[in-house]
PATI-996397 format. One line per field, with one value per atom (N, C-alpha, C): residue number from 1; x, y, z. Coordinates in steps of 0.1 Angstrom, whole numbers. Example, Ala and Ser with C-alpha at 12.3 -4.5 7.8 and 13.67 -1.06 7.14 Angstrom:
# residues 2
k [1/1/1/2/2/2]
px [132/123/132/128/137/129]
py [-57/-45/-33/-22/-11/0]
pz [78/78/78/71/71/79]
This chain:
# residues 394
k [1/1/1/2/2/2/3/3/3/4/4/4/5/5/5/6/6/6/7/7/7/8/8/8/9/9/9/10/10/10/11/11/11/12/12/12/13/13/13/14/14/14/15/15/15/16/16/16/17/17/17/18/18/18/19/19/19/20/20/20/21/21/21/22/22/22/23/23/23/24/24/24/25/25/25/26/26/26/27/27/27/28/28/28/29/29/29/30/30/30/31/31/31/32/32/32/33/33/33/34/34/34/35/35/35/36/36/36/37/37/37/38/38/38/39/39/39/40/40/40/41/41/41/42/42/42/43/43/43/44/44/44/45/45/45/46/46/46/47/47/47/48/48/48/49/49/49/50/50/50/51/51/51/52/52/52/53/53/53/54/54/54/55/55/55/56/56/56/57/57/57/58/58/58/59/59/59/60/60/60/61/61/61/62/62/62/63/63/63/64/64/64/65/65/65/66/66/66/67/67/67/68/68/68/69/69/69/70/70/70/71/71/71/72/72/72/73/73/73/74/74/74/75/75/75/76/76/76/77/77/77/78/78/78/79/79/79/80/80/80/81/81/81/82/82/82/83/83/83/84/84/84/85/85/85/86/86/86/87/87/87/88/88/88/89/89/89/90/90/90/91/91/91/92/92/92/93/93/93/94/94/94/95/95/95/96/96/96/97/97/97/98/98/98/99/99/99/100/100/100/101/101/101/102/102/102/103/103/103/104/104/104/105/105/105/106/106/106/107/107/107/108/108/108/109/109/109/110/110/110/111/111/111/112/112/112/113/113/113/114/114/114/115/115/115/116/116/116/117/117/117/118/118/118/119/119/119/120/120/120/121/121/121/122/122/122/123/123/123/124/124/124/125/125/125/126/126/126/127/127/127/128/128/128/129/129/129/130/130/130/131/131/131/132/132/132/133/133/133/134/134/134/135/135/135/136/136/136/137/137/137/138/138/138/139/139/139/140/140/140/141/141/141/142/142/142/143/143/143/144/144/144/145/145/145/146/146/146/147/147/147/148/148/148/149/149/149/150/150/150/151/151/151/152/152/152/153/153/153/154/154/154/155/155/155/156/156/156/157/157/157/158/158/158/159/159/159/160/160/160/161/161/161/162/162/162/163/163/163/164/164/164/165/165/165/166/166/166/167/167/167/168/168/168/169/169/169/170/170/170/171/171/171/172/172/172/173/173/173/174/174/174/175/175/175/176/176/176/177/177/177/178/178/178/179/179/179/180/180/180/181/181/181/182/182/182/183/183/183/184/184/184/185/185/185/186/186/186/187/187/187/188/188/188/189/189/189/190/190/190/191/191/191/192/192/192/193/193/193/194/194/194/195/195/195/196/196/196/197/197/197/198/198/198/199/199/199/200/200/200/201/201/201/202/202/202/203/203/203/204/204/204/205/205/205/206/206/206/207/207/207/208/208/208/209/209/209/210/210/210/211/211/211/212/212/212/213/213/213/214/214/214/215/215/215/216/216/216/217/217/217/218/218/218/219/219/219/220/220/220/221/221/221/222/222/222/223/223/223/224/224/224/225/225/225/226/226/226/227/227/227/228/228/228/229/229/229/230/230/230/231/231/231/232/232/232/233/233/233/234/234/234/235/235/235/236/236/236/237/237/237/238/238/238/239/239/239/240/240/240/241/241/241/242/242/242/243/243/243/244/244/244/245/245/245/246/246/246/247/247/247/248/248/248/249/249/249/250/250/250/251/251/251/252/252/252/253/253/253/254/254/254/255/255/255/256/256/256/257/257/257/258/258/258/259/259/259/260/260/260/261/261/261/262/262/262/263/263/263/264/264/264/265/265/265/266/266/266/267/267/267/268/268/268/269/269/269/270/270/270/271/271/271/272/272/272/273/273/273/274/274/274/275/275/275/276/276/276/277/277/277/278/278/278/279/279/279/280/280/280/281/281/281/282/282/282/283/283/283/284/284/284/285/285/285/286/286/286/287/287/287/288/288/288/289/289/289/290/290/290/291/291/291/292/292/292/293/293/293/294/294/294/295/295/295/296/296/296/297/297/297/298/298/298/299/299/299/300/300/300/301/301/301/302/302/302/303/303/303/304/304/304/305/305/305/306/306/306/307/307/307/308/308/308/309/309/309/310/310/310/311/311/311/312/312/312/313/313/313/314/314/314/315/315/315/316/316/316/317/317/317/318/318/318/319/319/319/320/320/320/321/321/321/322/322/322/323/323/323/324/324/324/325/325/325/326/326/326/327/327/327/328/328/328/329/329/329/330/330/330/331/331/331/332/332/332/333/333/333/334/334/334/335/335/335/336/336/336/337/337/337/338/338/338/339/339/339/340/340/340/341/341/341/342/342/342/343/343/343/344/344/344/345/345/345/346/346/346/347/347/347/348/348/348/349/349/349/350/350/350/351/351/351/352/352/352/353/353/353/354/354/354/355/355/355/356/356/356/357/357/357/358/358/358/359/359/359/360/360/360/361/361/361/362/362/362/363/363/363/364/364/364/365/365/365/366/366/366/367/367/367/368/368/368/369/369/369/370/370/370/371/371/371/372/372/372/373/373/373/374/374/374/375/375/375/376/376/376/377/377/377/378/378/378/379/379/379/380/380/380/381/381/381/382/382/382/383/383/383/384/384/384/385/385/385/386/386/386/387/387/387/388/388/388/389/389/389/390/390/390/391/391/391/392/392/392/393/393/393/394/394/394]
px [-20/-29/-27/-24/-21/-33/-31/-42/-49/-62/-70/-71/-67/-68/-54/-53/-40/-31/-19/-9/-2/1/8/23/29/43/52/64/73/78/78/84/99/103/117/123/136/142/137/135/130/115/108/94/94/103/104/109/118/123/111/103/92/82/79/70/76/88/94/92/93/91/77/68/53/50/55/53/59/70/77/68/63/55/42/36/24/26/37/40/42/49/50/37/28/15/7/8/1/6/19/25/21/21/19/4/-5/-19/-23/-17/-21/-13/-1/8/2/-4/-11/-25/-34/-48/-47/-53/-53/-67/-72/-86/-89/-78/-81/-80/-76/-75/-88/-99/-112/-116/-112/-114/-106/-94/-86/-91/-96/-102/-115/-123/-136/-134/-124/-121/-115/-107/-101/-111/-121/-132/-140/-143/-151/-143/-130/-122/-122/-121/-121/-134/-145/-159/-160/-156/-157/-149/-136/-127/-132/-137/-141/-154/-163/-175/-173/-163/-160/-155/-148/-143/-155/-166/-178/-187/-184/-192/-202/-201/-209/-202/-204/-196/-203/-195/-201/-190/-194/-184/-181/-170/-166/-177/-182/-193/-205/-209/-220/-217/-204/-200/-200/-195/-195/-210/-219/-233/-238/-235/-240/-235/-222/-217/-221/-225/-230/-245/-252/-266/-274/-267/-274/-279/-287/-292/-283/-275/-266/-275/-269/-276/-275/-264/-261/-259/-264/-262/-276/-275/-288/-291/-303/-308/-300/-297/-289/-275/-269/-255/-256/-266/-268/-269/-277/-279/-266/-259/-246/-236/-236/-227/-230/-243/-247/-245/-248/-245/-230/-222/-207/-203/-209/-207/-210/-222/-226/-216/-211/-202/-188/-183/-171/-171/-182/-184/-183/-189/-188/-174/-167/-153/-144/-147/-139/-142/-154/-158/-151/-151/-145/-130/-124/-109/-106/-116/-114/-114/-117/-118/-112/-107/-102/-114/-113/-124/-119/-127/-124/-132/-125/-132/-137/-150/-156/-166/-172/-181/-194/-198/-210/-207/-195/-191/-191/-185/-185/-199/-208/-221/-228/-225/-232/-227/-214/-209/-215/-216/-222/-237/-244/-258/-258/-249/-249/-247/-238/-234/-245/-252/-261/-275/-279/-293/-303/-299/-308/-311/-304/-306/-308/-320/-323/-318/-315/-309/-295/-289/-275/-275/-287/-289/-281/-284/-277/-274/-262/-258/-258/-260/-261/-251/-245/-236/-244/-237/-244/-247/-257/-261/-257/-253/-249/-236/-233/-220/-220/-209/-208/-195/-195/-183/-182/-170/-168/-166/-173/-172/-166/-159/-153/-164/-160/-169/-175/-169/-174/-183/-185/-193/-186/-172/-164/-161/-163/-160/-145/-141/-127/-123/-133/-130/-142/-139/-150/-146/-155/-153/-155/-149/-151/-165/-168/-181/-187/-201/-207/-206/-205/-203/-190/-181/-168/-167/-177/-176/-174/-183/-183/-170/-165/-152/-140/-141/-130/-130/-141/-142/-138/-141/-137/-122/-115/-100/-95/-102/-98/-98/-110/-111/-101/-99/-89/-75/-72/-59/-57/-68/-67/-66/-67/-67/-53/-51/-38/-29/-18/-9/1/8/17/29/38/50/48/37/34/31/37/33/18/12/-2/-6/3/0/-1/7/6/-7/-11/-23/-35/-35/-46/-47/-36/-36/-41/-37/-41/-56/-61/-75/-83/-79/-85/-84/-73/-71/-80/-79/-87/-102/-107/-121/-126/-119/-123/-122/-113/-111/-122/-125/-136/-149/-151/-163/-175/-176/-186/-201/-202/-215/-219/-232/-237/-232/-231/-226/-220/-212/-205/-192/-186/-174/-162/-161/-149/-150/-161/-163/-160/-165/-163/-148/-141/-127/-119/-122/-115/-118/-130/-134/-127/-126/-120/-105/-99/-85/-83/-91/-90/-93/-102/-105/-93/-86/-75/-64/-62/-51/-54/-66/-69/-63/-60/-53/-39/-33/-19/-18/-29/-29/-20/-13/-4/-11/-21/-28/-42/-51/-65/-67/-75/-77/-81/-88/-92/-79/-68/-56/-48/-50/-42/-49/-61/-69/-62/-62/-57/-69/-81/-93/-93/-88/-87/-77/-66/-56/-61/-67/-73/-83/-91/-101/-95/-83/-76/-68/-66/-58/-65/-78/-86/-81/-76/-70/-59/-50/-39/-43/-53/-59/-65/-73/-79/-68/-58/-47/-40/-37/-29/-38/-51/-60/-61/-61/-61/-48/-37/-24/-23/-28/-27/-38/-50/-61/-61/-56/-56/-69/-80/-93/-102/-96/-105/-98/-104/-98/-85/-74/-61/-53/-57/-50/-35/-31/-17/-8/-14/-5/1/13/20/12/11/5/15/27/38/35/31/29/18/8/-3/2/10/15/23/31/40/32/21/12/6/2/-4/5/18/28/31/31/33/21/9/-2/-2/2/3/14/25/36/31/25/21/10/1/-10/-5/5/11/17/24/30/19/8/-3/-9/-10/-15/-5/8/18/16/14/12/-1/-11/-24/-24/-15/-14/-9/2/7/-3/-10/-20/-31/-36/-48/-44/-32/-27/-25/-19/-17/-30/-40/-53/-60/-60/-66/-59/-46/-39/-44/-45/-49/-64/-72/-87/-88/-81/-81/-78/-68/-65/-76/-82/-94/-105/-108/-119/-117/-105/-102/-103/-98/-99/-113/-122/-136/-145/-139/-146/-158/-155/-164/-162/-173/-171/-161/-154/-144/-150/-163/-169/-171/-169/-171/-159/-148/-135/-136/-142/-142/-151/-162/-171/-164/-156/-149/-138/-132/-122/-128/-140/-146/-150/-155/-159/-147/-135/-123/-119/-121/-118/-128/-139/-149/-162/-163/-176/-187/-199/-211/-216/-221/-227/-242/-249/-263/-264/-275/-276/-275/-282/-281/-267/-260/-246/-238/-240/-232/-234/-247/-250/-243/-244/-237/-222/-216/-201/-197/-205/-202/-203/-212/-213/-201/-197/-185/-172/-170/-157/-156/-168/-167/-173/-181/-187/-199/-204/-216/-227/-239/-250/-254/-258/-263/-277/-284/-298/-298/-310/-311/-309/-314/-313/-299/-291/-276/-269/-273/-267/-270/-282/-286/-278/-276/-269/-254/-248/-234/-233/-242/-240/-242/-251/-253/-240/-234/-222/-211/-210/-199/-202/-215/-218/-215/-218/-215/-200/-193/-178/-172/-179/-174/-167/-169/-161/-170/-183/-193/-202/-206/-216/-228/-240/-252/-258/-265/-272/-285/-296/-309/-315/-327/-334/-341/-345/-353/-345/-352/-346/-336/-337/-327/-315/-313/-302/-289/-279/-266/-255/-245/-234/-221/-214/-201/-190/-178/-167/-164/-162/-158/-145/-141/-128/-117/-120/-110/-107/-118/-117/-110/-114/-109/-94/-90/-76/-67/-72/-64/-60/-69/-66/-57/-59/-51/-36/-35/-21/-15/-22/-17/-13/-22/-19/-7/-5/6/20/20/32/33/25/25/37/42/52/47/56/53/47/38/32/42/42/52/47/50/46/57/68/80/77/86/85/94/88/97/107/103/113/125/124/136/143/135/141/145/138/142/156/160/174/185/181/191/192/181/182/172/176/166/156/143/133/128/127/122/108/104/90/85/76/71/81/82/90/83/87/80/70]
py [-292/-298/-292/-300/-295/-289/-279/-272/-281/-279/-286/-278/-266/-258/-256/-251/-249/-240/-245/-238/-227/-216/-205/-209/-209/-212/-201/-204/-195/-186/-173/-164/-167/-168/-170/-156/-155/-143/-136/-144/-138/-133/-140/-135/-121/-120/-108/-96/-100/-90/-84/-93/-89/-81/-85/-78/-64/-63/-49/-40/-46/-37/-33/-43/-39/-28/-30/-20/-6/-6/6/13/5/11/17/10/14/27/27/38/51/50/61/65/56/59/67/62/68/83/84/97/107/102/110/115/106/110/119/116/123/136/137/148/161/162/175/171/180/178/176/166/164/161/169/168/154/148/136/123/125/113/105/113/106/99/104/97/84/84/72/62/66/57/51/59/54/44/47/38/25/26/14/5/11/3/-4/4/-2/-14/-12/-23/-35/-33/-44/-52/-44/-50/-58/-52/-58/-71/-70/-82/-93/-91/-102/-109/-101/-106/-112/-107/-113/-127/-130/-144/-154/-149/-157/-157/-151/-151/-139/-130/-118/-107/-107/-99/-85/-75/-61/-52/-42/-31/-23/-16/-7/4/9/18/13/1/-5/-7/-11/-13/1/11/24/29/26/30/22/9/1/5/8/12/26/34/48/49/38/38/41/41/43/30/31/19/15/4/1/-2/2/1/-12/-19/-31/-44/-45/-58/-64/-77/-84/-80/-82/-79/-87/-100/-108/-103/-98/-92/-79/-71/-58/-61/-71/-74/-80/-88/-93/-81/-72/-60/-52/-49/-40/-47/-61/-68/-68/-69/-69/-54/-45/-31/-28/-33/-31/-38/-50/-57/-50/-45/-39/-25/-18/-5/-7/-18/-21/-25/-32/-36/-23/-14/-1/7/7/14/7/-6/-13/-10/-6/-3/9/17/29/27/14/11/-3/-6/-19/-29/-39/-48/-62/-70/-84/-92/-100/-108/-121/-123/-134/-140/-151/-158/-150/-142/-133/-123/-117/-108/-114/-126/-133/-136/-140/-143/-130/-119/-106/-102/-103/-100/-108/-121/-130/-126/-122/-118/-106/-96/-84/-88/-97/-101/-108/-117/-127/-125/-114/-113/-113/-110/-110/-124/-135/-148/-158/-161/-169/-183/-188/-201/-202/-191/-191/-191/-191/-191/-180/-167/-156/-156/-154/-153/-166/-178/-191/-200/-209/-219/-229/-236/-247/-258/-266/-278/-291/-290/-302/-301/-310/-310/-300/-294/-285/-289/-286/-288/-278/-277/-267/-275/-270/-277/-267/-272/-264/-261/-253/-249/-261/-273/-285/-293/-288/-296/-306/-307/-317/-312/-320/-316/-315/-303/-301/-299/-297/-296/-300/-308/-312/-306/-298/-291/-301/-298/-307/-309/-319/-322/-310/-309/-297/-297/-308/-309/-302/-301/-296/-280/-275/-261/-252/-253/-243/-245/-257/-257/-252/-255/-250/-235/-229/-215/-209/-216/-212/-211/-221/-220/-209/-207/-196/-182/-179/-166/-165/-176/-176/-173/-178/-175/-160/-153/-139/-129/-135/-127/-123/-110/-105/-103/-95/-92/-104/-108/-119/-115/-125/-122/-124/-130/-133/-120/-117/-105/-105/-93/-92/-97/-95/-99/-115/-122/-136/-140/-133/-137/-135/-124/-121/-132/-135/-146/-159/-162/-175/-175/-164/-162/-165/-159/-161/-176/-182/-196/-205/-204/-213/-211/-199/-197/-203/-201/-206/-221/-227/-242/-248/-242/-247/-246/-235/-233/-234/-225/-227/-223/-217/-212/-220/-220/-227/-220/-206/-199/-186/-180/-167/-169/-181/-184/-176/-176/-169/-154/-148/-134/-131/-140/-138/-139/-149/-150/-138/-133/-121/-109/-107/-96/-97/-110/-112/-108/-112/-108/-93/-86/-71/-66/-72/-67/-69/-81/-84/-74/-71/-62/-48/-44/-31/-28/-39/-37/-32/-33/-28/-13/-6/9/17/11/18/27/21/27/23/30/27/12/4/-10/-11/-1/-2/-1/5/5/-7/-15/-26/-39/-38/-50/-55/-68/-74/-81/-77/-83/-80/-68/-65/-74/-76/-84/-98/-104/-117/-118/-108/-108/-108/-101/-101/-114/-122/-134/-146/-147/-158/-172/-175/-188/-191/-182/-184/-186/-178/-179/-193/-198/-211/-222/-220/-230/-231/-220/-221/-227/-224/-230/-246/-249/-264/-271/-264/-270/-272/-262/-264/-273/-272/-280/-295/-297/-311/-318/-311/-317/-318/-317/-319/-312/-314/-308/-314/-307/-313/-302/-299/-289/-292/-305/-309/-304/-300/-295/-282/-279/-267/-255/-244/-232/-223/-226/-217/-213/-222/-217/-207/-208/-198/-185/-186/-173/-166/-173/-166/-160/-168/-163/-149/-149/-137/-125/-128/-118/-112/-120/-115/-106/-111/-103/-89/-89/-76/-67/-73/-65/-58/-66/-61/-51/-53/-44/-31/-32/-20/-11/-18/-10/-4/-12/-6/6/7/18/30/27/38/44/36/41/49/45/52/65/66/80/90/86/95/98/87/89/99/96/104/119/121/134/142/135/142/145/135/138/150/150/162/175/175/187/192/182/186/191/184/188/201/204/217/228/226/236/238/227/227/234/232/238/253/258/272/279/272/277/280/271/272/279/285/292/284/271/262/262/259/259/248/250/240/227/227/215/205/208/198/189/192/186/171/166/152/144/150/143/143/153/153/143/141/130/116/114/101/100/111/111/109/115/114/99/92/78/69/75/67/65/70/68/76/70/77/85/97/105/106/107/111/123/130/141/136/125/120/116/110/106/119/129/141/147/148/154/146/133/125/127/128/130/144/154/167/166/159/157/150/139/131/139/146/153/167/174/187/188/178/178/187/192/201/195/196/192/203/199/209/205/215/213/207/201/195/206/218/229/233/234/237/226/213/202/203/206/207/219/230/241/237/230/226/217/207/198/205/215/223/231/236/244/235/223/214/209/208/205/216/229/241/243/238/240/229/219/209/198/197/186/174/176/165/165/152/151/143/149/143/133/123/113/110/110/107/120/119/130/127/138/136/129/120/113/103/99/89/95/108/115/110/107/103/112/114/123/115/116/110/121/117/127/129/141/144/139/139/134/143/156/164/160/158/154/140/130/117/117/126/126/130/137/140/127/118/105/96/97/89/94/107/112/108/107/102/88/80/65/63/71/69/71/79/82/76/66/59/50/47/37/23/14/0/-7/-16/-24/-33/-34/-43/-57/-65/-79/-88/-83/-91/-99/-109/-117/-111/-106/-100/-110/-122/-132/-134/-129/-129/-116/-105/-92/-84/-86/-78/-81/-93/-95/-89/-85/-81/-66/-59/-44/-37/-24/-15/-10/-8/-3/11/20/33/34/44/46/59/65/78/89/98/109/121/133/145/150]
pz [72/62/48/38/25/19/10/4/-6/-7/-17/-30/-30/-42/-48/-60/-66/-57/-55/-46/-54/-47/-53/-54/-66/-67/-61/-56/-51/-62/-61/-71/-73/-86/-89/-93/-94/-97/-110/-120/-132/-131/-123/-120/-113/-103/-96/-105/-114/-124/-132/-137/-145/-137/-124/-116/-113/-111/-108/-120/-132/-144/-146/-143/-144/-134/-121/-111/-115/-121/-125/-136/-145/-156/-150/-140/-134/-125/-119/-110/-119/-130/-140/-145/-148/-153/-143/-130/-120/-117/-117/-115/-126/-138/-150/-150/-146/-146/-135/-123/-111/-108/-113/-109/-112/-124/-128/-133/-131/-136/-152/-157/-171/-176/-185/-189/-195/-201/-208/-199/-187/-178/-177/-176/-175/-187/-199/-212/-212/-208/-208/-198/-187/-177/-182/-188/-194/-205/-214/-225/-220/-210/-204/-198/-191/-185/-196/-207/-218/-224/-226/-232/-223/-210/-201/-201/-201/-201/-214/-225/-238/-239/-234/-235/-227/-215/-207/-212/-218/-223/-237/-244/-258/-256/-246/-243/-242/-236/-234/-246/-257/-269/-270/-261/-262/-270/-283/-292/-294/-291/-293/-297/-305/-308/-296/-297/-286/-284/-295/-294/-286/-288/-281/-266/-264/-250/-242/-249/-243/-240/-250/-247/-235/-234/-224/-210/-209/-196/-192/-202/-199/-198/-198/-197/-209/-221/-233/-239/-249/-256/-268/-267/-278/-291/-302/-315/-322/-320/-329/-321/-309/-302/-299/-296/-292/-278/-274/-260/-250/-254/-245/-242/-253/-251/-243/-246/-239/-224/-220/-206/-200/-207/-202/-200/-209/-208/-196/-194/-183/-170/-170/-157/-153/-163/-160/-156/-163/-159/-144/-140/-126/-116/-120/-111/-111/-122/-123/-116/-117/-110/-95/-91/-76/-72/-81/-78/-77/-86/-86/-74/-69/-57/-45/-44/-33/-32/-43/-43/-35/-32/-24/-9/-5/9/11/23/26/26/18/16/18/26/28/18/9/0/7/7/13/3/8/-1/-4/5/3/-8/-8/-18/-32/-32/-45/-51/-42/-46/-51/-44/-48/-61/-64/-77/-88/-85/-95/-98/-87/-89/-98/-96/-105/-119/-121/-135/-142/-135/-142/-139/-132/-127/-139/-151/-162/-167/-162/-167/-155/-152/-140/-141/-154/-156/-150/-148/-142/-127/-121/-106/-100/-104/-99/-84/-80/-66/-58/-65/-59/-65/-56/-62/-69/-78/-86/-77/-81/-74/-80/-93/-100/-107/-115/-122/-133/-136/-148/-155/-168/-176/-187/-193/-204/-217/-227/-240/-250/-260/-270/-281/-291/-301/-309/-308/-315/-306/-293/-284/-276/-278/-270/-256/-246/-232/-231/-226/-225/-210/-201/-187/-179/-169/-159/-145/-140/-127/-116/-104/-93/-88/-81/-76/-69/-71/-65/-50/-43/-29/-24/-33/-29/-31/-38/-42/-29/-20/-8/0/3/10/2/-11/-20/-21/-22/-23/-9/1/15/15/10/10/1/-10/-19/-12/-6/1/13/20/31/26/14/8/5/4/0/13/25/37/40/43/47/35/37/26/24/35/33/24/22/14/-1/-5/-19/-26/-38/-45/-49/-48/-50/-64/-74/-87/-88/-79/-78/-72/-61/-54/-63/-71/-80/-91/-96/-107/-102/-89/-83/-80/-76/-73/-86/-97/-110/-114/-112/-116/-108/-95/-86/-88/-90/-91/-105/-115/-128/-128/-121/-121/-112/-101/-92/-99/-107/-115/-105/-96/-85/-90/-101/-105/-118/-120/-132/-145/-145/-156/-150/-159/-155/-147/-147/-139/-145/-158/-164/-161/-163/-160/-145/-136/-122/-118/-124/-121/-126/-137/-142/-134/-130/-121/-107/-102/-89/-90/-101/-103/-102/-109/-109/-95/-88/-74/-65/-66/-58/-61/-74/-78/-73/-71/-66/-52/-45/-32/-33/-44/-45/-44/-48/-46/-54/-64/-73/-83/-89/-100/-100/-105/-106/-111/-105/-109/-124/-129/-144/-153/-148/-155/-153/-142/-140/-145/-149/-154/-167/-169/-181/-189/-186/-193/-207/-211/-225/-232/-226/-232/-234/-224/-225/-236/-237/-248/-262/-263/-276/-278/-268/-269/-263/-267/-261/-263/-275/-277/-268/-266/-257/-243/-239/-226/-223/-232/-231/-231/-239/-240/-227/-220/-208/-197/-197/-187/-190/-202/-206/-202/-203/-200/-185/-177/-162/-157/-163/-157/-162/-174/-180/-179/-182/-185/-173/-161/-149/-137/-125/-113/-109/-111/-108/-100/-88/-80/-77/-79/-76/-87/-99/-110/-107/-113/-111/-117/-110/-116/-122/-122/-127/-142/-151/-164/-165/-157/-156/-151/-140/-134/-145/-152/-162/-174/-177/-188/-183/-170/-165/-164/-160/-159/-173/-183/-196/-200/-196/-200/-193/-180/-173/-179/-182/-188/-201/-210/-223/-222/-212/-210/-204/-196/-190/-201/-210/-221/-230/-232/-240/-233/-220/-213/-214/-214/-216/-230/-240/-254/-255/-248/-249/-242/-232/-225/-236/-243/-253/-264/-268/-279/-274/-262/-258/-255/-250/-247/-261/-270/-283/-290/-289/-295/-289/-276/-269/-273/-274/-278/-292/-301/-315/-315/-307/-307/-300/-290/-283/-293/-301/-311/-322/-326/-335/-329/-316/-309/-309/-306/-305/-319/-329/-343/-347/-343/-347/-337/-327/-316/-310/-308/-302/-287/-279/-264/-260/-250/-245/-241/-237/-232/-243/-256/-267/-269/-262/-265/-263/-251/-248/-258/-262/-272/-286/-290/-302/-302/-290/-289/-292/-287/-289/-304/-310/-324/-333/-329/-338/-338/-328/-328/-334/-339/-347/-339/-327/-320/-326/-327/-331/-319/-321/-311/-313/-302/-302/-292/-292/-283/-269/-266/-252/-248/-257/-255/-253/-261/-260/-246/-242/-229/-218/-219/-208/-208/-220/-221/-215/-217/-211/-196/-191/-176/-171/-178/-174/-174/-185/-187/-181/-180/-174/-160/-156/-143/-142/-154/-153/-163/-158/-166/-176/-188/-198/-202/-206/-211/-225/-228/-242/-252/-249/-258/-261/-250/-251/-259/-256/-263/-278/-282/-296/-303/-295/-301/-303/-293/-295/-307/-308/-319/-333/-334/-346/-349/-338/-340/-346/-341/-345/-360/-363/-377/-386/-382/-390/-392/-381/-382/-391/-395/-403/-396/-383/-375/-372/-373/-372/-384/-388/-399/-394/-396/-391/-401/-395/-403/-396/-404/-399/-394/-388/-383/-370/-363/-351/-340/-332/-321/-326/-339/-344/-350/-349/-355/-349/-357/-352/-358/-351/-356/-357/-368/-369/-371/-368/-370/-384/-388/-402/-406/-419/-423/-416/-415/-408/-394/-387/-373/-372/-379/-378/-383/-391/-395/-384/-373/-362/-355/-353/-347/-356/-369/-378/-377/-376/-374/-361/-350/-338/-339/-345/-346/-355/-365/-374/-367/-357/-350/-336/-333/-320/-319/-307/-305/-309/-312/-316/-304/-306/-295/-289/-276/-269/-268/-278/-278/-275/-270/-267/-254/-252/-240/-229/-218/-208/-202/-202/-196/-205/-217/-226/-227/-228/-231/-218/-207/-195/-190/-189/-185/-194/-206/-216/-218/-216/-219/-210/-207/-200/-209/-204/-213/-208/-217/-213/-210/-201/-198/-203/-197/-201/-199/-208/-207/-212/-208/-212/-202]
């Protein structure tokens, strides 16, 4: 019986070459982070999660600064976002946290799991029918209100999703990166929910990727890349979908778009490892020069990159980076010591006081950025057959 959903194309030699390079980069990333304890690894993981949450919600029009996203995922009150955006961010945080926990155990993706993730994402908006499939027709409109995609009839949703989850059972010969991309494509094209379909599709892709076990799923997610390249993302979906439910169309253009995304995001992660390590080295020296406690290092790394700090945020960061809780009194003393050392600058008073990195502190990050490798925006389908690419060294 032929499939009613988009069929997975057979990998071609060039596809396999790109996948091999992505896996090599991820393996090196994993080895580099895991081989020796590194204080900055948690910082890199936290920032990667925040960028993924921000990217996926940015696509849907929930615009927030990285500061506000970090606040939202850490349980703080964002300062500059609307209540609707805050709720969308925290809902996606809850769903992604669950996805990351599922990565630690063998998990079967079924319809109940998909509905549970949807409930976590959209529970703040009852109009989205959290955790329930849509009952009527849905469509996607562009910014001008023109309908650009009509989803399949509501009566087809449950059997089509049934085929989707069945396609994810077992390892099989298809590369996991193909299966993850196809899960994303099929879910977003089926559009099973009244709202939240794009976010669900991107979270599902990350969940399927977690099965590869090479590197933490937060490092293998391409949600940040898609958020930075929203127009290209919509364009490839439009090319494959052609305005309505057309599962007979070839998914190869979509697969290659996603492989390019994974390749470029893997190189971005390589670059960020170097940046984060060099930043922590510089801040460690600054901490020692000013006789500050070692526990301030993680918070200063955030502040060097431009993040505003509050006492509650600082307390939370110490718990995350050092694994130890500190009292409000100790946190206040640490913040005063950093201000006295000239590495933080306070603004406001009382409970509303905010701390920003000083020019001296922020210059450490500017120096790192000035010496970073160039971004890998090349097309792996062109460059990989022609030249070997270096990975992490040192």
